[in-house]
Structures are given as structure tokens and as C-alpha cells.
C-alpha positions in Angstrom: -18.0 -8.1 -10.7 -21.3 -6.7 -9.2 -23.6 -4.5 -10.6 -23.0 -1.9 -7.2 -19.5 -2.1 -8.1 -19.8 -0.9 -11.7 -22.1 1.0 -11.0 -19.8 3.0 -8.7 -17.1 3.4 -11.0 -18.6 4.9 -13.6 -19.2 7.9 -10.7 -15.6 8.0 -10.7 -16.0 8.8 -7.7 -16.2 7.0 -4.2 -16.8 8.9 -0.4 -14.0 8.0 2.0 -16.6 5.7 3.6 -16.6 3.5 0.3 -13.4 3.9 -0.4 -12.0 2.1 3.4 -15.0 -0.3 2.4 -13.5 -1.6 -1.0 -10.4 -1.4 0.3 -11.5 -3.8 2.9 -13.0 -6.3 0.6 -10.4 -6.1 -1.7 -12.3 -4.7 -4.2 -10.7 -3.9 -7.8 -12.6 -1.2 -9.1 -11.4 1.0 -5.6 -7.8 0.3 -6.4 -7.9 1.2 -9.6 -9.6 4.5 -8.9 -7.2 4.8 -6.8 -4.4 4.6 -9.1 -6.1 7.0 -11.1 -7.3 9.9 -8.4 -4.0 9.6 -6.9 -1.3 8.8 -8.3 -0.5 11.7 -9.8 -0.1 13.7 -7.1 2.2 10.9 -5.5 3.7 11.6 -8.7 4.1 15.4 -8.1 5.4 15.1 -4.4 8.3 12.7 -5.3 9.3 14.4 -7.5 9.4 17.3 -5.7 12.5 15.9 -3.4 14.7 15.9 -6.7 16.2 12.6 -6.4 16.4 11.1 -9.9 16.8 8.0 -8.2 13.2 8.0 -6.0 10.8 6.3 -8.3 7.0 7.5 -8.4 6.0 4.1 -10.1 7.6 2.1 -6.6 6.9 4.6 -4.3 3.1 4.5 -4.6 3.0 0.6 -4.9 4.7 0.6 -1.9 2.7 3.5 0.1 -0.6 1.7 -0.9 0.4 -1.5 0.2 1.2 0.0 3.4 -2.0 1.9 3.4 -4.0 -1.3 2.7 -2.4 -3.7 5.2 -3.1 -0.7 7.5 -6.8 -0.1 7.0 -7.2 -4.0 7.0 -5.3 -4.3 10.4 -7.5 -1.2 11.9 -5.0 1.1 12.2 -6.6 4.0 9.9 -8.7 5.9 11.9 -10.2 7.9 9.8 -9.4 11.3 11.3 -7.7 11.8 7.9 -8.9 11.8 4.6 -7.4 8.8 3.0 -5.5 10.8 0.1 -3.7 12.6 2.9 -3.2 9.4 4.4 -1.7 7.9 1.9 0.5 11.5 1.1 1.8 10.8 4.6 3.2 6.8 3.8 4.4 7.8 0.4 6.4 10.7 2.1 7.6 8.7 5.2 8.5 5.6 2.0 10.6 8.5 0.4 12.9 9.7 3.3 13.2 6.0 4.7 14.7 5.8 0.8 16.6 8.5 0.6 17.7 7.5 3.8 18.9 4.1 2.6 20.6 6.2 -0.4 22.5 8.6 1.8 23.7 5.4 4.2 24.2 3.6 0.7 26.9 6.4 -0.1 28.5 6.9 2.9 29.3 3.0 3.2 31.0 2.4 -0.1 33.1 6.0 1.4 34.9 4.5 4.3 
């Protein structure tokens, strides 16, 4: 691990540019920072759906994976903060999961 990466992580803060660059470079410290900083907010958002079937850990993991892929594919344009982008993706994942659960329950009733 580079000295620069260690000093960035010790600050416990990254700029938006550093976050995006760290994601592009598969920087482990940036990913750890994202988990530490953003997971609690995503967890609250998932719980706001009031569905015991939604797992915040799984939603966060899926959302972060999609965000990383999108960033590496150049789909993130930086028009919002990374947190806002991640939150929107996780919100969409929740809606997809709830729709699947609804579709499954309708299939079993027929």
C-alpha cells in the first residue's frame, strides 16, 4: 500500500475526485472508506421501506457494485455527489427487490 493511500485513509475523508479516482484504481482504502462513511445512510434508507425482506447489507453491496461498474464504464458524469449517486442506485435496487417479492407472492397465489 502506498504512503499516499495510507495518509489519505488516516484523514478519514476523501474529496469527490479522490473517491472516483480511488474506485477507478480499485483502491482498497477508498472502498473501506465508502463502507464506513455511507453504509449507515443506505441502511436507514433501506429500513424506510419497512420490509423485513430487504437486507441492507445485500442492497448496499449490490448498489456499490453497480456504482463501481458504472464509474469504470464512464456512466457516472459527476452531476451529483457520489453519495447521492450511490443512494439512488441502492433505492432502485430496493424497488427491484420489492417488485420481485410482489411478483413471487402473486405467482404463488395462482
